[in-house]
N, C-alpha and C positions, 0 to 999 in steps of 0.2 A: 442363467444370466438374463435379466430383463431386456426387452426390446425397446428401441427408440426410433423415432421417425426422423428421416433426413431426406429431403427432396433435392433433385438436381437444379431446381430453380433457386436454391439458396435458402430453403426453409430451415430456420434454426429452432423450431419448436421441438423440444426434446424432453418431454415429461416422462417420468418413469411410470407409464400408464398401466403397466401390468404388475405394479408392485402391490396392488391390493387395496390402496386407500381410495376413498371416494373422490377426492379432488383429482387424483391421477387418472381415474377412469373418465371423469367428465372432460378433463382437458385432452385426454387421448382421443375421445370421440370427436371433439371439435377440431383438433389438429388433423385427425385422419380425414375428416370431411373436407377441410380446407385443402389438404394435399391432394386428395382425389380430384377436387375441382380444378386445382392448378395443373394436375396431370392431364385432364381432359382439354383444358384451354390452351396450354403451352406445348402439348405433345411431348412432355418429358415424363420420365418414370420416377417412381419413388420406391424406396426400400426401407425396411426396418432393420436397424443395426444395433449391435451390442456395444455399450459404452458407459463407463462410470455410473454404476447403479445408485450411488448415494449422492451424486452431484445435484445441487439445487438448480432450478430453472434460471435464476438470475446469473449464475456463473456461465451457463451455456449462452445466454444472450449477450454476454460481454463482447465477444470478438466482432469486428465489423463484417458486413457482408462482402463477399469477394467481388471484384470488379468484373462484372459480366461482359462489359464492352471491350475488355482488353483482349488483344489477339492471342494471348497465351492461355485464355480460359478455354482449354480444350474439352472441358467437361460438357460444353454445349454441342460438341460434335456428335451428330446423331449416329455416326458410324462407330462410336466408341461405346462399348458396354459399360454400364455403371458398376457392375460387380461381376466377378468370375462365376458366381453361382447364385441361384435363386434361393433366398432365405426368407421370402415373404411368409409371415405367420399363416398357419392353416385357416384361421378364422377369416382372413381377408382374401382368400382364393375363391374363385368362382366354383360352384358345385361341379365336382368331377374333374377339376383342373389339377394336373400333376406338376410337381416342380420340374424345371428344366434340368436334365442331366448335366453335371459339371463338364463332361467331356465335349458337349455340343456348344458350350459358351465360348465366345471370343475373348482371349486374354486381353487385359488392358494394355494400352500403349502410351499412357500418359507419362510424362516425365515427373520424377519425384519432386523436382524443384518447383513444378507447377501446381503441386497439390495444395489444397486448402485444408489445414489441420486445426481442429478445435484446440483450445487451451486445455491442458491436462493437469489437474490438481495433483500435488504431491501427497503421498501418504503421511499419516501422523508420525511424529518422532523421527528417529534416524534409522533409515532402512538399509543403508549400504547398497552395494551393487546386487542386482538380482542373480541368483544362482540357477535360474531356469533358462535353458537354451531354447529359443523359439523354434517351433516346428514348422511355422509358416510365417511369411512376412505380410505386410499390408498390401492389398491389391489396389486400393485407391484411398483417397482421403476420407471416405465415408464409412470404411470398415477397417478398424485398427484392432487386431486381436491383442488382448492382454492376458497372457497365459499364466502369469504369476498372480495367483488369486490373493496373496498376502499384500501385494503392493498396489492395489487399486486405490486411486487418490481420493482424498476427502477435501471438501472446500474449506478454506480457512474461515475461522469464525472469531471475529473480534467483538467479544461481548461488551456491549455498552460503549463501543468505540473508544476504548481506553489505550489502544496501541500496544497491547500485549505486555503490560508491566510485569517484571519478574515476581512481584509479590502476589499476583492474582493467578489462580489456576484456570487454565483454558482447555476445553476439549479440542481435539484435532490440532493441537499446536505442533509446529515443527520442532525438531530437537537436534542435538549434536551427539557425536560419538562419546563425548565425555559426560553427557547428561544422563544420570541413571533415573531421573524422575519422569522422563518421557519414554515412550516405547522406543526400544533400541535393539538393533540386530545383535549387538554384543551381549545383551542380557537375555537372549532367547525369545524375543518378541516376534522376530521375523526369521525365516529360514536362511541359512547361509549357503546351503547346497540344495537345489531342487525345491520341492514343496514341503518336505517333511524332516529335513535334517537341520538341527539348530545348534548354535554355539552359545554357551553360557560362560562368560568370563567374570570372575569375581576377585576383588581385592579387599583385603581386610587388615586393619591395624588395631591391635588390642593391647592397650597399655594398662598395667596394674601397678599402683603405688600403695604401699601398705606400711603403716607404723603400728608396732604391736609390742605388747609385754607378755612374755611367756617365761615359765620357770627355766632358767638357763644354768646348766651345771658349771662348776669351776674345777680347777685342778689345785686343791688346797695345798699350801706350803711348797708347791713345786714352781709354778709359773702362773701368775694371775694377772688379770687386767689392771687391778688396783692393789696397792700394797696392803698387807696385813689382812687379806681375805682368808677366812677359815671356814666359811659356810659351804655346804654342799651346793647351794644355789646362790648365784651372785646377782649381777645387774640384769634385769629382765628386758631391758629396752633393745629393740631391734628395728631395722628398716629394711624393707624388701621392695625391689623393683624388677618387673618382668615385662618384656615387650615382645609380642608375637607379630610377625608379618606373614600373611597368608596370601598365596596367589593360586586361584583355582581355575582349572580348565575343564569344561564339560562339553562333550559332543553327544547329542542324543538324536534318535530317530523315532518319529511318531507324532502324536498330537495329544499332548498331555491334557488339553481341555476336555477331551472326550474319552480317551482311552490310555492305558499305560504305554510306556515307551516300548518300542520293539527292541531297541538296544541302547546302551549308554556306556560312555567311556569317561572316566573322571580321574584327574591327576591334581593333587594339591601339595605343592612344596611349601614348607614352613620354615621361617627363620626366627630365632629367638635369642634375645640378649637378656641376661638376668644378673642382678647385683644384690648382695646381702652384706649388711654391716651390723655387727653385734658389739657388745662391750665386754666380752670374755674371750679368753684364749681356749683353744681346743674345741671350738664349736664349728668353725668352717672347715676344719681339718684336724685330725688327731695330733698332727705335728704342730706344737705351739709356735714354732717359728713361722708358720703360714700367716700369722697375724689375725686380725679381727674382721677383715673384709674378704669378699670373694666376688669375682666377675667371670662370667662364662658366656660363651656364644655357641649356638648350636644350629644345625641344619638337619632337616628330616623331610623325606617324602612321606608325609604322615598318612595321606589318603591316596590310594591308587586302586582302581578296580574296573572291571568290565562286567556289564550286566546284559543279559539277553532274555527275552521272553520265550519260554518253551512252548506254551500252548494257551489258547483261549478256552476257558472252562465253561462259558455260558454266553448267551446273546447279550447279557448285561455287562459286558466288559470284565467279567471275572477272568483271572489269569493265573498262570504259574510261571515264575521267573527264577533265574539263578544269577547270583552275583559272586564273583571271585576276586579277591584282592584285599588290600587293607581298607577297612570300612568302619564307620561308626555304628554302634548298636547298643541299645538299652533294653534290658530284658523285661522290665515292667514299667509301670506308670511313673514311679518315683525314683527309680535307680537304686533300690535297696540291695540288690545282689550283684549286678553286673552292669557297668556302663563304661565303655571304652572304645577307642579306635585301634584296631589291630588287624592282622592278616587273617582272613577267614574265607570260607565258602558257605554261602547262604542260599537256601531254597525258600521262597516265600510266595505268597499269593493271596487271593481273596475268594470267597464263596458267597452265595445267596445275595447277589447284587451288591457286593462289598459290605454286607452286614457282618460277615465273618472274615477274619484275617488270621493267617498262620505264618510261623517262621520255624525253620530248622537250620541251625547254624553251627559250624564247627570252627573253633579258633585254634590256631597254632601260634601262640603268642611270641612276639619278639621282645627282647630286652628293652627297657626304657632308660633314657638318659636321666640321671639322678635329679638334676636341678630344674631342667625345663620340662621334664616328663614327656618328651617327644620320643617316638619310636626310633630305635637304632636298627641295624641290619643283622644283629646277633640273635641267635635262637635263645628263647627263654626257658626251654625244656618244660613247657606247661601247655596242656591241652584242655580245652573247655568245649562242651557240647551243650547247646540250649535249644529247647523246643517249647513253643508257646502257642496258644490259641485264644483269640479274642472273639467275643460275641457282643455286638452293639444292641442297645434297647433290650437288655436282658431283664425280663419281668416288667421293669419300668422304662418308659421312653426316656432317653437321655442318660441311662446308666449302662456302662460297659463293664463286663466281667472278663477275667482272664485266668487261665490255668497255665502253669509252666513247670518245666523240669530242667534242672541244671546238673551237669556232671563235670567235675573238675579233678584233674590229675596234675598235681604239682610235684615234679620229680626231684630227687636229691641233687643238690648242687652246692658248690662252695664258691662264693663270689664276693668281692669288695665293690662298693659303689665308687663313683667317680671321685668322691671326696675322701676315699680311703677308709671308710667305715665298713664294718662287716655287715652285709645285707642278707646273705643266706649261708648257713642257718642263722637264726637269731642269736645275738650275742648274750645269751643267758645259759645257765646250766652247763650241759656237756658239750655244746657247740658241735653237735654231730649232724651231718647231712641226713635228711630223712625225706620220705615220700608221703604226701598227703593226698588221699583219695576220698572225695566227698560227693554226696548226692543231695540235691535240694528239691523238695516238693512244695509248690506254692500255689496260692489262690489270692488274686488281687482284684480290686475293682476301683472304678473312678467314674464320676458323673454326678447326677443329681436325682434324688427321689422326691418328686414334687418340688417344694421350695428349699429343701435341705440338700446342700452339696456334700457328697460323701466320697472319701478316698480311704481305702483300707488295704492291708496286706497281712497274710498269714503264711509262715514258712516253717518247715521242719527239715533239718539237715541230719544226715547219718553217713557213716563211712568209717574210715580208720586212718590213723597216723602211726606209721611204723616206729617212730621214736619221737615223742614230744620232749623238747629240751627242758621245759619247765617242770613237767611231771617226771622226767628222767626214765621213761618207759613207754612202750607202745600203748596207745589208747584207742578205745572205741568211741566214735563221735555220735552224740545224740543231743541236739539242742533245738530251741524254738525261738521264733521271733514273731511279734504281732505289732501292728500299727493301725491306728484309726484316726482320721481327721473329719470332723463335722464343722460345717460353716454355713452361715446364713447371710444373705445379701439384703441389705435394707438401704435403698436409695444409693448413695455413693460410698457406703461403708460395708465391709465384709467382716463379720465376727467369726473367729476361728477358735476351735478347741481341739487339741491333739493329745494322743497318748501313744507312747512307744515303749515296747518291752523287748529286751533281748536277754535270754536266760544266762545265768552265770554258773561257773563250776563250783560245786559245793566243797569238794575235797581234792586238793592237788595231788594227794598221794594215792588215790585209787586209779583204776585203769579206764575211767570214763572221762570223756571230754564233753562237758555239758555247757560250756560257754559258747554262745553263738558268734560266728564270724562270717564275713562275706567273702566273695571272690575278688571283686574290684568295684566297690560301691561308690556312688556319688549322689547321695540322697538329697532330694528337694523336699524337705519336710521340716516342720517345726522351726522355721526361720531360714533354713538352707544356708546360703552363702553369707547371710547377715549375722548368723548366730556365732558367738565366740567359740562355743564348744565344738561346733562343726568346722569352722574355718581354720582354727589354729591347730598346729601339731604340737602336742605337749609331751615332752620327753620325760622318761623316768628310768635312769640308770641303765643305759645301753639299748633300751627299746622305747617305744612311745606308748604312753597311756592311751591316747587317742590320736588317730591319723588326721591329716589335713583333708577336708571335705569328706568326713565320715562321722557317724554317730557312735560307733562301737568302740568301747575301751578294750581292745583286743591284745595289747601287750606284744605287738609284733614290731620288727625292726623298721618296716616301711610298707606302705600300702602298695606302692608301685613295684617294689623289688623284693619285699619279704614274702613269706609263706603264711597262709591262713593259720591262726592259732585258736584252738577250741578249748584251751585252758585259760580262761579269763574271767573277770568279775561280773560281766554282764551289766545291763543298764535298765533303769526305769526313768521315764521322762514324762512330765506333764507340761503341756504348752497352752498358753493363752495368748491370742494374737488378734490384731485388728489391722485391716488394710484400708487405706483411704485413697480414693480417686480424687485427688485435689483438683486437677484439671484434666482435660483429655490428653495432655502431654505428660503429666506428672502423677506418680503413685507413691504413697508413703506406706512402708511396711513396718509394723512394730510387733515385737515378740517378747514374752517372758517365759523362760524355761526353768523348771525345777527338776534337779537331777539327783538320782540316787544310784549307787552300786546295787546290783541284785544280790551278789554274794561277795564277801571280802576275805575269805580264807586264802585264796590265791595271792592276794596282795600282802597279807600278813606273812606268808611264807617267803614271798619274793623280797620284801624290804626288811625282813627279820624284826617285825614289830608284833607285840602281843595283841594289840587292839587297833584296828582300822575301822572307823565307823562308816556308815553307809551314805550319809548325806554329802553329795559332792558340792552343791552350791546352787546359786541362782544366776542364770544367764539372761541378761537384759540386752536387747538390741533394737536399733531403729535404722532403717535404710530408705533410700529414695531412688526411684527409677525415672529418668527424664528423657523423653524422646521429642526433641524440639521440632522435628519434621513429621511427627506422627507416623513414623515408620522405623525400620531397623537400620537405616543408613547412618544414623548418628544416635548413639545411646550413651548417656552418662549414668553410671550407677555408683552410689557411694553409701557408706554406712559406718556407724559407730556401735561398739558392743563392749560389754564388760562382764567379767565373772566375779561375783561376790563369793569368796570361798566358804564352803560349809565345813562341818567338822571332819568329814572324811578326807577332803582335799587338804585340810590343815594337818591332819595326821601324816599324810604322805610328804608334804613340802614344808613342814614347820622348821624354821631356822633355830639355831642354837640360842639366839637372842632375839626377842621380839616375836611378832606374829606375821602370818602370811597376809600380805596386802592384797587388795582387790587388783585385778589385772584388766587392762583395757586395750582396745585395738580399734583402728580406723582404716578405711581403705577407700580408694577412688579408682574406678575402672572406666576407661574411655574407649569406645568401639566406633571405628569409622569403617563403613562398608560401601563398596561399589558393586 
């Protein structure tokens, strides 16, 4: 703590003269000389005290001088000690002079009401009450200990004398508990207990509104939404609305600005309301009397865990920590294999001054609610183990590489989802419960090599499925996946080119599963949430050709409740895209995807057609991300997309009369965060 000068004669010269700047040194020398002269002439003593290291001189000079002639000014009583101990800096003591022992000093007898106390500036933002219990009180008005180092005041600064208008950003501005744009004790900027325990309170509202066209099956000649319908696929129009309310509580101990947390406790309850309206019967429920709309409300304790640091691995804040409970985890850069929030035990840390990072995590999954995709408290009978290792600046500065291993064991089960559709096993073939055991070996990378941005992934999966329903027999799993994205930034535009490949099964009747599938993917690739192919769930006679938020045409009942299926047609995708930073607040994302099945033998056997061609179609999309506050407290995301059917898609969904029309979708997502 820097020292300041305060004399018993009312000297208010208090420059931060030991702060290291030239003006502070010069003023400190002048002030010290003046106070020494005053001490010799007036027979009063002076001390150097600790007080507000960042206050400006003008703020110290504001208070008036105390009334020295008042009879209550006991500070002039020569019998009263100015301070209970001698804290004169060593540089100002005479040679050989030793400080006076505290036990030999006379305690002060001044009344608190008679003290003269300087104005104390408030800290920036909303600090809340201090959680530091003082270990000593003030002995007089000239030495006031401030033990809470987080709540040392700062002088108000009205830049250009504008009166702090809300449209202008000000440093050191005071805040309120409801203001997330200033420093706030509720956001973890100030400790709530002691000097190192912080509370982080978060509130989030996420609303999704989506209008879409997807192939929608009918119940021909039985009970249809419109009379005289005889096609397998009817009116494709749907409307979907989902609203999440998240309340997060986090208590952590440490100082995240310099080192990892010593421990952390987080709880995040989530409420969801969702609504679906379609134009065909038997879609929201197999029971046609359920109508064409569905409304659901759900609650989940989606995230809850405790984290503790086990050891420091180096002087550079490398650490080893463990986290137990329901937690979010993505196993690679783009979420190709696993990206989910579920109960797990995770061991993680860093090496080589945070250049290397590693994770080992074991998931014991819970069942998910069908419509909101929130976790329930029922056991899923699925276990997943993931280990990965990251190296930053690998060969090229700015490029990070990763190797990982996944193990997944999905045990046999028989379950209907909340809408009364069969989820496990898949509603195809023999309907027999079966166990899937698979191993993934992967190498991924993300970053830039000189001016070129690079993101890539390469995976091989092997294992066995003790009875695949499509193949009608046990199979040995052996499949590949590869992805590559290259992009180049020029001014405010990014040019992107991507390629994705997932191997398909060549022969449904052999005992090999050569179609690649993931565990629980959520890829941010080739358009991500803006792409029609990735965002929409396209059904095909009891299963889905592709799942929502997935790239893979895996023919499984559901991504969240179904089992991986390695007998599928696979995919080839070529992407061309451009991203435009229109303003610092708005970004435009455009994509064109060209899609092909890798193999079609599985589809031909499944839909009983002699010929299913490979070209799926062209997926065109455009979306915008808008952050009006230049942060994540308010985000608007919207997009439009369309699928122009190719010959392969037409072979699967061709009506008895006419042709397959282009399918379109649009969405708006509004996120409010505190």
